[in-house]
N, C-alpha and C positions, 0 to 999 in steps of 0.2 A: 784377384779376388781362390783364395786358398780356397778348397771342401778337401774334405776330412773325410774320407775312407768310411763306409757304416760296417762298427762297429755294433755286435747286440747286444748289452746287460743283463739284461734280462731272462734268466736262469729257469725263468719257470716257461719260456717259449723258445722252441726248436733247436734253433740256431747257436744259445748259450754263448756268454762269452768270444765267442768264434764272427771271422764277416762273412759276412752275408755271402757272400761269391765267393770264397774259396778260387776258384776256378781264374779269380780275373789277381787275383796280391798283389800277380809277380808281374802281371803289367804294364808298361809303361804309361806315366802319364797321359791322357790326352788332355790340350784341350780344347779352357772350358768360355763361348762368343758373348756373348752380353749379349742378354737378350734386345732386340727390338722394340719401343712404345707401344709394339700391337699388342705384345703381347704383355696386359696387366690380370692379375689376378686381386682379390680379393679373402687379402687374410683371412683366415679361420676363426671361428674363437667364442662367439654368439651365443647368449640363451641358447634357444635356436638349437643351437649345433652342437651345444653344452648332450642338452636333452637330447640326439641322437648319435650319440659320442657315452653316451649312458645306456643304453639300450641296447645297440652294438655290446658293449660290456659287460653290462649286467648275465645275459645271456653265452656269455663265453664264444665270442660269433669272430669270426678273420674277415675284412673286408679290403679289394682289392684299390678303393680310395683309399688308405691306409699306408699300405706295401706295400704299391707303383710308385707310390707319394702324386697320385694324380692333382693337377693345377686345379681341378672345380672342388676339390672337396669340401671346399669352407660351401661357397653354392647351393651346391647339390646336397650337403646335410643339410641347411640352415633351412631348406625343403623337408626333411624329411626324407630323400632319397638315400639307396646305402648299395652299392653292391657288393652283395655278398661272396665270398668266395673260399668255397669249400674242397674238403678233402685233404685244410690242413693250410702253412701257410709255408713250407719248404718245395721247391718245384725241383722234376728232374729232369728236368731239361736249361740250357748256360744260352738264353741268347742272351747278344751284342750288348744289346737296349734296355730287355728288364733289371728293371730294382726286388722283386720278389724273391726273396734267398734259394739259394738252391744248394741238393744235397742226398742223403736220406732222407725221407718222409719217416712219421712217427703216420704208426697204421690205425687206420680211421675209425672217428669216433660212431660211434653209431645211432650215439642221441643226434650225432646234428644236422635231422631231415628235423625233428619234431623241431627243434630252434631254431629254424632258423622259421618257418610256422609262426614257431611264436612271436615271433622278433616280426617277421614282416606284419599282422597283427598290429604287437603294439606298437612301432607304424601309424598303421592307416596303410598299407601302399594299395592304389588301382594297380601297378604296377610293376614288378620289383625283375628286376637281373639278379642268376644266377652266372656266378664264374667259379673257377677251377684252377690251380697246379696243372699241371701236366703228371702221371705219373705213369708211370712205364715201366712203374711193379707191378705196377698188376694188371694182373689177365685180360680184367675189359678195359683197363686204361679208368678207370670209376665210371663205369656208366651206370653201371646197378643204382653207386649211388647221385647221379644227377634222378636217377626216378623216381627214386626215395623220399627224397628235397622234392618234387616237383609235388608229388601225391604226399604229400604234407601240409603242402600249402595249401595246396585245394583242400586242401580237408581242416583248418588251420578259416582259412579264406579263399572260399569255391567263387570269390569271384573277383578275386587280384587275376591282370591275364602276366603273363610269364615268357618271356626271355630266360636261354640261357646262352655264356658266349662255352664253347666248350673248345678244346687239345682236337688233337687234328686225330684224335686211335687212333696211330702211326705204326698194324702187322698187329691190331688185334680189334680179331675176326666179328660180327657179330655185332660189335661195340657201335654201333653208329644206330646201327638197326637197331640195338634196344632203349636206346632211347629216342628214336623219332614215334619209338610206335609209341611213349610214353605222352604225346602228343603235343611241345609246346607253344606256344602261342607265338613265334620269331626263335630259330633259327643262329646261334652267331657265330662264324665263327673265320679268323679274323687271315688271312694272308698274313695283313706288318709292313712284307716292301715287296720291290717288285722283283723278278728268277733270282737277277744277274746279280744281285746284291744276298739272297737265303744263302751261303755254303761264309759269313760273313759272322749278319745280323744274322742268321736266324741258320745253327749246323745243322738243328735236330728237326731238322722238320726239313718234309719236303714240296716248291710248287705247285707243284702241277698234283700233289695227293690231296690237297685240302679244295684247290677245283674242283677236283671228280670226290673228293665227301658232298658239298655243299650243294652238288646237282644231283647228288642222290637222295638228295636233301629229299626233292623235287620231287625225285621220281618214286620215291612212296609214301608221300604226302603232301599230294600237291596246295595243298590248304595254308603245307602251312611259308608264312615269311621269313625267307632267307640273307642273310643281311652279311657283309662284311666289310675288315676292314683295314684302313693302311697309314704308314706312315710318312712323310718326307721331309726331306731334310737329310736324308738321307744319303743322299751322293747318288741320284737317281736322277733318271732323264725322265723331260715330258711325255718322248714320246714314250717312253718305255711304261710311266704312271696312263698313257696312253690305251697303249693292250694291254695293262690289266683289269681295264676295264672293260676292254670285248671280250676277256677270255672269264673276264665273272657272267656275262650277258649270254654265251654262250653258259655258263651250266644257269643263265636260268633267274641268277642271286633278281632278287628285290630291293636291296639300299645300300647303298654304300654308306661308309664313315671316311672323309678323309684332317687328319692331321695333322701338324706340329710336333720333330719328336724337339723335347727336352732331354736330352743326357742327364743326366743322373746324379753320375760321378764322375770323376777323372781317369776311373778302371775299368766306364764302360765310353761303349762306343761312340764318337764324336761326334754335333750337328753341323753337316757342311758345308752349309745352307740355311738362312731362313724366308724362310716362303714367302709373298706379303701377301696383301688379307684381295685384290684387284686376282693375283696366278686362284687364287684358293676361290676364285666368283666365278673363274673363267674355268674350274677343271669343273666344280656347279652343271656348268651352263654347255660344258660339252658333252656328262655322263649323265643329266636328264636328252637334251636329245640323242643317248646312244640307248636306250629307253628301262631307267633306274625307273621301281613308283618314288624312291628318296632318294635323296642326295642333300648330307650333311662335310660343310666343306669349310670349313672355316680355322686360325693357327688351336685355336685351343678347343677343336672335335675331339674328345672321345667316343670311342663306343657304346658309354651310360650313358654319356650329358642328355639328357632333359629325353631318354629313352620314350616317359611314358607321354606324351606331349610324337614324339613322334611317331607311338605304336595310333596314336587316334588320326597322324594327318595318314599309314602306310595304309590304313583301312579304307579312307577316305578314297585314296587315291587310285586303290584296285575297282574299289564299285565305280569311281569316274570309269573305269578307262572296260 
């Protein structure tokens, strides 16, 4: 099966007729494994999907659903569930697994928070997930923009609960504290993989910094649910995944997601293996035994998949304890 390296031909986008990933353009092609039978998704294109797409585009917004090539976009958009990606469509990092465009981002759109608030109201969302690209070019890593987005959503639709999926704010002093002070309902920051894979898979990040960031959220406001996610199939061992679970529990993280890594193009990190549904179930069982309030582990699990339903389950689990 041939896979064409992604070139963006839209001149309105910050990539305009350039590779989405210039840092990967000269890397040797990697093989793409055939997906097993248990990885099957519904193709997008229904009327409800089109309605969601129209609302997103009419507000001039970016979604991680599209930019990262999420396999669940058809299912989620049919339910009018979209995960908004703020601060542009271009990331300053160059992770080996990610399909979001890399390069020098455009300046922040000062009206974006209000656009997000308006779109959330138009979609009628009870729960919304807001993520972003990494913005290492900004003094605060985009922390204040997160705050303004949270405030705009609460102004537009006060009953909507808010989940944020943030960068690591590496070397951005005070950034985390700024975001936590806005009191999102869920604070998510993904580890993505086990520490032994960071140098190749997530070279711009630091594993124990990310663990400490999640721990610090709880120290600042214990009422905020914390969440983190990883991909499997990148060459990690089961023992490494179990140790990662312990590291997250030491930081008092409430919710763990585990999903199968799927290779976007031949220039990205290859899939080293497909984890079976039975293995995912085993990971879920062990993680719950280790003390997580909630665990979502399946081949198609993604950070914001079923986020609204999961938030209700999180609250119920905390109340039961």
